[in-house]
N, C-alpha and C positions, 0 to 999 in steps of 0.2 A: 193472667200470666205474669210470672215473676220477672223482675228486672233482669236477672241473670239469663233467663231464657231468651228475653228480647235481644240482649246483647249477642248471644250465640247465633240467633237467627239472622241478625244484622250482619254479623261477620261472615256467615255462610253465603248470604246474598251478595255481599261484597266480593267474596272469593269467586263465586260463579260469574259475576259480571266481568271481573278482571280476566278470567279465563276466556270468556267469549270474545272480549276485545282483543286479547292476544292471538286468538285463533283466526281473526278476520284476515290479517296479512297472510297467514299460511294458506287460507282458502284462496285468497287472491293469487298467491304465488303459484299454487297448483293450477289454477285456472289459466293464468297468463303464461305459464311454462308451456301449456298446450298450444297457445297462440304463437309464442315465439318459435317453438320448434327447434330443430337442429341449427346451431349457429352457422354451419357450413352450407353454402349453396349446393343444391342437388344436381351437380353437373354430371353429364353422362360419362360413363366409363366403358371401355371397349369390351372388357370381360369382367366377370365376377371377381371381386377383390383386387382388381387392377387399379392403376392410378387414373385420375381424371383425364379426360381428353384435353383439358386446358393446358396450354403452354408446353406441348410435346415438341420434341425435335421434328422438323418437317418430314424426315424419313420414317417417323413413327406416328404420324397423324392417325386419328381414329378413322377407320373405314369399315362400316357395317355393310354386310351383304355384298361383298366385293364382286365386281364383274356383272352386275345386273345391268340390263340395257338402259333403264330409266335411272337418272341420277339426280341427286340434290347435293349441293356443296354449301356448307355454312362457313363464312369467312368473317373474322373480326377479332376484337380484343376480348377482355374479360366480360364485357357486357353481352357479347354474343355467346360466351360460355354459359352465362346465366340463362339466357334464352334457350339454349340448346337442350335444356332439361325437358322441354315440352315436346321434343322430337323422339322421345323414348319409344312410343308405340310404333312410329315409323321405322325406327332402328330394329325393332323386333318383328316387323311385319314380313320380312324376307322378300318384299316386292320391289324395293328400290335400293340402289347403292347410295348410302349416306356418308358423306365425308365431312369431318369437322376439323377446320383449321383455325384455331383460336389461340390467342396469346399476344399477337402483334397487330396493330391497326394497319392492315394491308391497304396501301394505295399504290396503284400502278405507276411506276416511274417516279414515285416520291419516296424520300427517305426520312425517317424520324431522326431529327438532328437536335442534340442537346446544347443548351447554353453554356455548358461546362464540360470538362473532360470525362465523358462517359459514353459507352457504346451499348445500345439496346435497340433491337429490331433493325438490324443493319441492312445494307444493300445486299449482302450475301443471302440473308433470310428472305428478303423480298424477291430476289431472283429465284430462289428455291421454291417459294410459293407459286410463282408464275409458272415455273417448269412443271409443277404438280397439276396445274389446271389448264394449261394452254391447249392441250389436245382433247379436252373433254367434249363429248357430243351428247345431244339429247339431255342436257343438264339445265336444271334451274339453280342459278347462283343466288344465294341470299346473303346480303351484307348488313352488318350491324356493328356500329362503333360508337365511341363516345364523341360524336360529331360536334356537339355544342362546345366542349372544351377545346377541341382541335381548331374549330373555326373562330371562336371567341378569344382563344388563347388564354383562358382562365377557367377555373372550376369553383363550384360552391364549397366552401370550407365548413364542414359539419361542426355544429356547436350545440352540445347537449343542454346548455342553459337557455337556448332559444325557445320561446313559447309561441311558435307559429307567427312570429312577428317579422314580416318581410323587411322592416327597416333595420333589423339587427343582423342580417346575414352578412357574411364576409366572402370575398372572392380571393382566390389564390392564383397567382400567375403560374401558368404551366412552365415546367422546366425544359420544355422541348418545343420544336416547331417542325414543319415538314418542308423539305427542300427538293425542288425539281431542277431540271437542267438549266432553265432560264430564269427562274425566280423562286421565291419561297412564300409560305403562308403568312409570314410576317408582313409581306408587301401586298400580296394578292390572294385573298381567300378562294377565288374562283379556280385556283389550280386544282382544288378537289373535284370540281365538276369536270374539268378537262381530263383529270386522271381517270374518272369513270367513263367518260366518252371514249377515250383511247382504249381502255380495257374492253369495253363492250364491242367496239368496232373490231377488235382483234378476235373476240370469241364468238360473235353472233352468227358467223357464216357456217357454224356447225350445228344448227338447229337448237341453239341455246336461248334461254330467256333469263331475265334478271329481276331481282327485287331488292330494294333498299328499305330497311326498317328504320325509321327515324328514331332519335334517342328518346328514352323515357324521361319523364320529369325528374330533375335533381331535387331531392328533398333538402331541407335546411338543417336537418340533424338525422342521426341514426334512430329510427323508431324503436328498434329492439332495445337499444341502450336507454331510451327515454322510458320505455315500459319498465325496465329494471329499476330506474330511479323512482318511478311511481310506487313500485312494490316496497322499496327500502324506506320510503317516506310514509309507509302505511296508509297510502291513499285508498279510499274505498271506491272501486269502479268495476264495471263489468263490461262484457263485450259490446253492448249497444252504446256505451259511452265513448269507446275508443275512436269511432269514426269522427266524432265531434272534437276529440282531443288531439288527434294526429292528422293535421291537414295544413294546407297553405293555399294562398290565393293563386288561382289559375293564371291570372295576369302576370305573376312572377315567372311561370313557365313560358308563357307566350313571349315575354320580353327576352328571355334567355335564348329561345329557339328562333327568334325572328331572323337573325343573320344566316342561320343554317338553312331556313326555308328559301331565302333569297338566293343563296348559292346553289341549292339543288334545283331550282327552277331553270338553271342554265344547262342542265343535263338534257341532251336532245334525243336520246335513243328511244325509239318507238317500242322496243321490246322490254322496256323497264316499267315496273310498277313500284311506286313509292307508298309505303304504308306508314300512317301516323298512329301510334298506339295511345295517344293522349286520352281517348275516351275510356280506356281501361282504368285509368288512374283519376280522371277528372270529370266533374260535371261542368256546367256552364260557368260556375263561379269558383269552385274549389278543386284542388287536387288532394287526393287522400293517400295516406300511408297505410291505412287500415280501412277496408271496405268490404261490405257483404260478409262480415264476420271472418275476414281473412286478412292477414298481414301481406302487404304488397312488396315490401322491401326486406332484404337481409341487412343492408346498411343504407346510407343516404343516397346511393346511386344504383347499386346492383339489386336486381329484382328477385323476388321469391319464386319458388316453383309454381305457386298458385297464379301469380301474375303472368309468368311465362306461358302457362296454359291458356290464359285469357287472350294473350296476344296471338297464340297459335290458332285459336278459333277465328281470329280476324283474317288469317291467311290460308285457312284450311281449304276453302273453295279453290283458291289459286293452285294450291298443291295438288288437289285432286284433279283439277283440269290439266295440269302438267303431266300427271301420271296417265291420264286417259289419252292425251293427244300426242305424246312423244313416241 
């Protein structure tokens, strides 16, 4: 074979190899885009093409299947809004009245108070929420808030440069606290337990029951953004690698939630069930942002629709029991 032919063949091989290498990131990008999904959480909407149920004025809260005898009320902040996506089948079932009140972290007789001049989730809103629920009968009330931040008075600051290293995480002090008639959460975290005790005592004589879903683990970065960084750096990885790449120590979560667990042990009501969703996200040693080929978070604290469905499975028996017995 002539020297010129060998040169041509070598050039062709080089071109083909470069083309294959360039295509790898595109293949990964296509693959990971399926994992990442829609960047917006799949929060429920009242009607097709309507706005999300999240952060609606209290006079326009989402109520599905109005006036059914059996009722479920979801109350909480944006974390409850993320969880509410798993109630879609219940909303469509026509069997139960489902009310979704999300946007403000509602605590009975406690007001969200800012360290500076700002108003958000005011006394007026709290009072309107209570007016909305105080006459409910045959109702299962489900509460879910960002309790760790409220009780610890800080939150995990997401850092995309973090590589699962718990020693590098940062905490950000919250800009607000909760104030009651006699004291505030700055002085006494047990005002949260007292708030729930007072609320349940007010509502329970109407054949109502209660559930609190504890906070999900706070990740130390946004896994969706981390995946994008992997793509742009042309890293070669596939689904089965992500569980090992996107995780953090369970001990980090347990340390963060410890004070919350101690506070909630002080809630005395016998009609309350407390659900800990940690097993959806964690094994005995690690907490995962990607598990069983599914992304569990939309950002470093709000959960994906897949994770919401896994939590719903944990409470499904209690919901069915409520529907049968009320």
